[in-house]
C-alpha positions in Angstrom: -39.8 -109.7 120.4 -38.1 -106.3 119.5 -35.1 -106.9 117.3 -33.3 -103.8 118.4 -32.3 -102.8 114.9 -33.8 -99.6 113.2 -35.9 -99.7 110.2 -34.3 -99.4 106.9 -35.2 -96.3 104.9 -36.3 -96.8 101.4 -34.0 -95.6 98.6 -35.4 -93.0 96.3 -34.6 -93.6 92.8 -32.0 -91.4 90.9 -33.5 -88.8 88.8 -32.8 -88.7 85.1 -33.0 -91.0 82.0 -31.2 -94.4 82.2 -28.5 -94.2 79.5 -26.5 -97.3 78.1 -23.4 -96.0 80.0 -25.0 -96.5 83.4 -23.2 -99.2 85.4 -23.2 -101.1 88.5 -20.3 -102.3 90.4 -20.1 -105.8 92.0 -17.7 -106.4 94.7 -16.6 -110.1 94.6 -14.8 -111.7 97.5 -13.5 -114.9 96.7 -11.3 -117.3 98.5 -8.5 -116.5 96.1 -9.2 -113.0 94.6 -10.8 -109.7 95.7 -12.3 -108.1 92.8 -14.4 -105.1 91.6 -16.1 -105.4 88.3 -18.1 -102.9 86.5 -21.2 -104.1 84.3 -23.4 -102.0 82.1 -27.2 -102.3 81.6 -26.8 -104.6 78.7 -24.6 -107.1 80.6 -21.4 -106.1 79.4 -18.3 -106.2 81.7 -16.8 -103.0 81.0 -13.9 -102.8 83.5 -12.4 -105.0 86.3 -9.6 -105.0 88.7 -8.4 -107.7 91.3 -6.1 -108.5 94.1 -5.1 -111.6 95.7 -7.1 -112.9 98.8 -5.8 -115.0 101.7 -6.7 -116.1 105.1 -4.4 -115.2 107.9 -3.4 -117.2 111.1 -5.5 -116.7 114.1 -3.6 -114.9 116.9 -4.6 -117.5 119.3 -3.5 -120.5 117.2 -1.5 -120.4 114.1 -3.3 -123.5 112.7 -6.6 -121.5 112.7 -7.6 -119.5 109.8 -9.4 -116.1 109.8 -10.4 -113.5 107.2 -8.8 -110.1 107.7 -11.9 -108.1 106.9 -10.3 -104.5 107.2 -7.7 -105.7 104.7 -10.2 -107.1 102.4 -12.3 -103.8 102.6 -9.2 -101.8 101.8 -8.5 -104.1 98.7 -12.2 -103.7 97.5 -11.4 -100.0 97.8 -8.1 -100.1 95.7 -9.8 -102.2 93.2 -12.7 -99.8 92.9 -10.4 -96.8 92.5 -8.6 -98.6 89.7 -12.0 -98.9 87.9 -12.3 -95.2 88.0 -9.5 -95.0 85.7 -11.5 -96.8 83.1 -15.1 -95.4 83.9 -16.7 -92.3 85.4 -17.9 -92.2 88.9 -21.1 -90.5 87.7 -21.8 -93.7 85.7 -22.1 -95.9 88.6 -25.7 -96.2 89.9 -25.2 -98.9 92.4 -22.9 -101.2 94.4 -23.4 -104.7 95.7 -21.3 -107.4 97.4 -21.1 -111.1 96.8 -18.8 -113.6 98.6 -18.7 -117.2 99.9 -21.3 -118.4 102.5 -21.4 -119.4 106.0 -18.7 -117.1 107.4 -19.3 -114.0 109.5 -18.6 -112.2 112.9 -20.2 -111.3 116.1 -20.3 -107.5 116.5 -21.0 -104.8 118.7 -23.6 -102.1 118.5 -21.3 -100.1 116.2 -21.0 -103.1 113.9 -17.5 -103.8 114.7 -16.4 -107.5 115.1 -15.6 -108.5 118.6 -13.9 -111.5 117.3 -12.0 -112.3 113.9 -14.1 -113.7 111.1 -13.5 -117.4 111.3 -12.8 -118.9 107.7 -14.5 -121.9 106.2 -11.0 -123.2 106.0 -10.4 -123.2 109.6 -10.1 -126.7 111.2 -11.7 -125.6 114.6 -15.2 -126.0 113.2 -14.6 -129.7 112.4 -14.0 -130.3 116.0 -17.1 -128.4 116.9 -19.1 -130.5 114.4 -18.2 -133.7 116.6 -20.1 -132.0 119.4 -23.3 -131.4 117.6 -25.2 -134.4 119.0 -24.8 -132.7 122.4 -27.4 -130.1 121.4 -29.6 -131.8 119.0 -30.0 -134.7 116.3 -27.6 -133.7 113.5 -29.8 -135.6 111.1 -32.8 -133.7 112.1 -30.9 -130.5 111.8 -30.1 -131.3 108.2 -33.7 -132.1 107.5 -35.2 -128.9 108.9 -32.7 -126.7 107.4 -32.0 -128.5 104.2 -28.3 -127.8 104.7 -26.0 -130.8 104.3 -23.3 -131.8 106.9 -20.3 -129.6 106.1 -18.0 -128.9 109.0 -17.7 -125.1 107.9 -21.4 -124.4 108.4 -22.2 -121.3 110.6 -23.8 -123.7 113.1 -20.3 -125.2 113.9 -19.0 -121.6 114.4 -21.7 -120.9 116.9 -21.1 -124.3 118.7 -17.5 -123.3 119.0 -18.2 -119.9 120.5 -20.8 -121.6 122.8 -18.1 -124.0 123.9 -15.1 -121.6 123.9 -16.1 -118.1 123.9 -19.5 -118.0 125.7 -19.1 -114.6 127.0 -18.8 -113.1 123.3 -22.2 -114.7 122.5 -23.6 -112.9 125.7 -21.9 -109.7 124.7 -22.6 -109.5 121.0 -25.2 -107.2 119.6 -25.5 -109.1 116.4 -24.1 -111.8 114.1 -23.3 -110.4 110.5 -22.6 -112.7 107.5 -19.5 -111.5 105.9 -21.4 -109.8 103.1 -23.5 -107.8 105.5 -20.2 -106.9 107.4 -19.0 -105.2 104.1 -22.4 -103.6 103.5 -22.5 -102.2 107.0 -19.1 -100.8 106.4 -20.5 -99.2 103.3 -23.8 -98.0 104.6 -23.8 -98.1 108.5 -26.8 -100.5 108.3 -27.0 -103.9 110.0 -28.8 -106.6 107.9 -28.8 -110.1 107.0 -28.5 -111.3 103.4 -31.1 -114.0 102.7 -29.1 -115.9 100.6 -26.3 -116.1 103.3 -28.7 -117.1 106.1 -29.7 -120.2 103.9 -26.2 -121.5 104.1 -26.0 -121.4 107.8 -27.8 -124.6 108.9 -29.6 -122.3 111.6 -32.7 -121.8 109.5 -35.9 -123.7 108.4 -35.9 -124.7 104.8 -39.7 -124.6 104.2 -40.4 -121.2 106.0 -37.2 -119.5 104.9 -36.9 -118.2 108.4 -34.3 -118.7 111.3 -35.4 -122.1 112.9 -36.3 -121.2 116.7 -35.6 -124.7 117.9 -32.2 -125.0 116.6 -31.2 -121.5 117.8 -32.7 -122.4 121.3 -30.6 -125.4 121.5 -27.6 -123.3 121.3 -28.9 -120.6 123.7 -29.4 -118.1 120.8 -32.3 -116.0 120.0 -33.5 -114.7 116.5 -32.8 -111.2 117.7 -29.0 -111.8 117.4 -29.7 -111.5 113.5 -30.4 -108.2 112.0 -33.5 -107.6 109.5 -33.2 -110.0 106.4 -32.9 -108.2 103.1 -33.7 -110.0 99.9 -31.4 -110.0 96.9 -32.1 -106.5 95.0 -33.4 -104.8 98.2 -31.4 -101.7 99.1 -29.4 -102.0 102.4 -28.8 -98.2 102.4 -26.9 -95.4 100.8 -23.2 -95.2 100.3 -21.8 -93.1 103.0 -19.3 -90.2 102.5 -16.4 -91.7 104.1 -16.2 -95.1 102.2 -17.5 -93.2 99.2 -14.2 -91.1 99.1 -12.2 -94.3 99.8 -13.9 -96.1 96.8 -13.8 -93.1 94.3 -17.6 -93.1 94.0 -20.3 -90.6 94.7 -21.9 -90.7 98.1 -25.5 -91.5 98.3 -25.6 -94.2 95.5 -27.6 -97.3 96.6 -25.8 -100.3 98.2 -28.0 -103.3 97.1 -28.2 -106.6 98.8 -26.7 -109.6 97.1 -24.9 -112.4 99.1 -23.9 -115.9 98.6 -22.1 -116.3 95.2 -23.6 -119.8 94.4 -27.0 -118.3 94.2 -26.0 -115.6 91.9 -24.0 -117.8 89.6 -27.0 -120.0 89.2 -29.4 -116.9 88.4 -26.7 -115.3 86.4 -26.4 -118.5 84.2 -29.9 -117.9 82.9 -31.5 -120.8 84.6 -35.3 -120.4 84.7 -37.3 -122.0 87.4 -37.0 -125.8 87.8 -34.1 -125.8 85.5 -30.8 -127.5 86.6 -27.3 -125.9 86.3 -24.2 -127.9 86.5 -20.9 -126.1 87.6 -18.1 -128.3 86.2 -14.6 -128.1 87.6 -12.4 -130.1 90.2 -15.7 -130.5 91.9 -19.1 -130.7 90.0 -21.9 -129.0 91.7 -25.3 -129.6 90.2 -28.1 -127.1 91.5 -31.7 -126.3 90.4 -34.0 -123.4 90.9 -37.1 -124.9 92.3 -40.5 -123.3 93.2 -41.3 -126.0 95.9 -39.3 -128.7 97.8 -40.2 -131.9 99.2 -38.6 -132.1 102.8 -35.4 -134.2 102.1 -35.1 -137.6 103.6 -31.9 -137.8 105.9 -30.3 -140.4 104.0 -29.8 -137.9 101.0 -27.2 -135.9 102.9 -24.8 -138.8 102.7 -24.8 -138.4 98.8 -23.6 -134.7 99.1 -27.1 -133.2 99.1 -27.8 -129.8 100.3 -30.5 -127.1 99.8 -30.2 -123.4 100.2 -32.4 -120.2 99.5 -32.8 -119.3 96.1 -31.9 -115.5 95.2 -35.5 -115.0 94.8 -37.9 -115.3 97.9 -39.8 -118.8 98.4 -37.6 -120.5 95.9 -35.1 -123.1 96.6 -31.7 -124.4 95.3 -31.2 -128.2 95.9 -27.9 -129.2 94.9 -25.5 -132.2 95.1 -21.7 -132.1 94.6 -18.9 -134.7 93.8 -15.3 -134.9 92.8 -15.1 -134.7 88.9 -12.2 -133.0 87.2 -10.2 -134.0 90.2 -10.6 -137.7 89.3 -9.7 -136.8 85.6 -6.6 -135.2 86.8 -5.6 -138.4 88.3 -6.1 -140.1 85.2 -3.9 -137.5 83.6 -1.2 -137.9 86.2 -1.1 -141.7 86.0 -1.5 -142.2 82.3 -0.4 -139.1 80.5 2.6 -137.9 82.3 4.9 -138.3 79.3 3.0 -135.3 77.6 3.6 -131.6 78.0 1.0 -129.7 79.4 0.6 -127.8 76.1 -0.6 -131.0 74.2 -1.9 -133.2 77.1 -5.6 -132.4 77.1 -5.9 -132.5 73.2 -4.4 -135.9 73.1 -6.5 -137.1 76.0 -9.6 -136.1 74.4 -8.5 -137.3 70.9 -7.7 -140.7 72.3 -10.9 -141.0 74.3 -12.9 -140.0 71.2 -11.3 -142.9 69.3 -12.2 -145.4 72.0 -15.5 -147.4 71.6 -18.6 -146.3 73.6 -18.2 -149.5 75.7 -14.6 -148.6 76.4 -13.5 -152.3 75.5 -15.3 -153.3 78.7 -13.3 -151.1 81.1 -15.8 -149.4 83.8 -14.6 -146.9 86.2 -15.8 -146.0 89.8 -15.0 -142.3 90.3 -15.9 -142.2 94.0 -12.3 -141.5 95.0 -13.0 -139.9 98.2 -14.6 -143.3 99.4 -12.6 -145.8 97.3 -12.7 -145.6 93.5 -11.9 -148.3 91.0 -11.1 -149.5 87.5 -12.5 -152.6 86.4 -12.4 -154.9 83.2 -9.0 -154.2 82.3 -7.4 -156.5 79.5 -4.4 -156.5 77.4 -6.4 -154.9 74.5 -7.2 -151.8 76.6 -5.4 -148.6 76.4 -5.2 -145.2 78.2 -7.9 -143.8 75.9 -10.3 -146.4 77.0 -9.8 -145.6 80.7 -10.1 -142.0 80.2 -13.4 -142.4 78.4 -14.6 -144.8 81.1 -14.0 -142.1 83.4 -15.8 -139.4 81.5 -18.7 -141.9 81.3 -18.9 -142.8 84.8 -18.8 -139.2 85.8 -21.7 -138.6 83.5 -23.7 -141.6 85.1 -23.0 -139.8 88.4 -24.4 -136.8 87.0 -27.6 -138.6 85.8 -28.1 -140.3 89.1 -27.7 -137.0 90.9 -30.2 -135.2 88.5 -32.8 -137.9 89.3 -32.5 -137.1 93.1 -32.7 -133.4 92.3 -36.0 -134.1 90.3 -37.5 -136.1 93.0 -36.9 -133.5 96.0 -37.5 -130.5 93.7 -40.7 -131.7 92.1 -39.6 -131.1 88.5 -38.6 -132.7 85.4 -35.6 -131.4 83.5 -35.8 -130.8 79.9 -32.1 -129.2 79.5 -29.1 -128.8 81.6 -27.2 -125.5 81.7 -23.4 -126.1 82.0 -20.9 -123.7 83.2 -17.2 -123.8 84.4 -14.0 -125.2 83.3 -15.1 -128.7 82.5 -17.5 -127.2 79.8 -14.5 -126.9 77.5 -14.1 -130.5 77.0 -16.2 -131.2 74.0 -16.2 -135.0 74.4 -17.4 -134.9 77.8 -20.1 -132.5 76.9 -21.4 -134.9 74.3 -21.1 -137.9 76.5 -23.3 -135.9 79.3 -25.8 -135.1 76.7 -26.1 -138.9 75.4 -26.1 -140.3 78.9 -28.8 -137.7 80.1 -30.6 -137.6 76.9 -31.1 -134.0 77.3 -29.6 -131.0 75.5 -26.6 -129.5 77.2 -26.6 -125.5 77.1 -23.0 -124.4 77.4 -22.7 -120.8 78.6 -20.2 -118.6 76.8 -19.7 -116.3 79.8 -17.6 -117.3 82.6 -18.6 -114.5 85.2 -22.1 -115.9 86.0 -21.7 -114.8 89.7 -20.8 -111.3 88.8 -23.7 -111.1 86.0 -26.2 -112.6 88.6 -25.3 -109.9 91.3 -25.4 -107.3 88.7 -28.9 -108.2 87.7 -30.2 -107.5 91.2 -28.1 -104.5 91.7 -29.7 -103.0 88.7 -33.2 -104.0 89.7 -32.6 -102.3 93.2 -31.1 -99.1 91.5 -34.3 -99.1 89.0 -32.0 -99.6 86.0 -34.3 -102.3 85.2 -37.7 -103.2 86.4 -36.7 -106.5 88.1 -33.8 -108.9 88.1 -35.7 -111.2 85.5 -35.9 -107.9 83.1 -32.3 -107.3 83.6 -31.3 -111.0 82.7 -33.5 -110.6 79.7 -31.6 -107.4 78.6 -28.4 -109.3 79.1 -29.1 -111.5 76.3 -27.3 -114.6 77.5 -25.9 -116.9 74.8 -25.3 -120.6 74.8 -23.8 -123.4 72.8 -26.0 -126.4 72.6 -24.9 -130.0 72.4 -27.8 -132.4 71.6 -27.9 -136.1 72.4 -26.5 -138.6 69.9 -25.2 -137.2 66.5 -27.1 -134.0 66.2 -24.6 -131.3 65.3 -24.1 -128.5 67.7 -25.7 -125.2 67.1 -25.7 -121.7 68.6 -28.5 -120.4 70.8 
């Protein structure tokens, strides 16, 4: 059927020779910070500015959380103007937006939200998730979409609208994911970022389209969603009014990016069929796969989910579990006598001196379900306990990688590691020994920004493709090999 949305006009490449001073600007909306970051064609971050981000209470219920999208857009413009004190506007050849997934808004024909942007932090969607079985089998929805059972999924927002604001679903011209809400404000064009759609639980994993059966069960139609744009596609040209607000030249291309996770994986340098571990309070293991076996429904109980990769017809299966959050518990229980300045050095040194078998201590890190420490004797000390926790989390990683290899139809030959957990040298070595694989530790923290910049440069023709941009960025790693092989630079 007709979508009701005008066709997008192709962007004509800027004339002139690409110089080393050419830049793209990545507008990054995170849960805690709004940022504008300028990246040059060699992948160097040349300027950045940020402001704090926070949800606000919904006017209807102070316990509900919504995103103030107009305020966020103003913060984007403030950050971008700050960048213009460090770079020249004529250097900027493209703009792109990346942000968290699932959130968005119902909008009218002008692209103006008719209801606030419900945040993934909002508890109302947890209640809506309990009603999912009224419309369809939750296990089948997860299998079809590939997306795990998370209360913040877009599908639960649609259930909430269906049950509480059905008139808005009837009146809405479109649903815009939050990244597309901002690109509409920049260009006037209504689009759907593909990587955002893949987080919604409204789509078909194998076909990478919206799933008609899931939509129909909620009384929705695919026409509610504007044309899908892939990462690197041109959404439109920067309009004069927002250009003036941002201090940028009107007419430069606004390039599609979308969900931050996909661009972090791509920006890490991960090739196809290569796993990436983001290590922090939670560890998130993902891979870039060319094919996917339809997941069995029981894998979703293990924290599994699968989203669309930044490149079409590729997939990002992933599993997440509590990691450094468990180590912080060990810290609080056994190392509270130490100051923060010395704590982590002492913890790692003591665990390094503990034997590999941790004197018989074993650790179950499943603290969300009920963890445990076993094998304690009078001969054990806190270093044994901490090392046992590092080992147990590494075994959890090994089990998760086996699952990813099965559903993603690949065999890992190495693991890319990013995030705060990668700074723990002992843990890195235990991971390498447990997996019996080399661990490649990225020396650049801004993987999301670099990944989004690669696609922005491809869209603006600063590089022939996102892959070419990634090659030009010359990503560096420190390599940790299994057993006693010394570290080397890569």
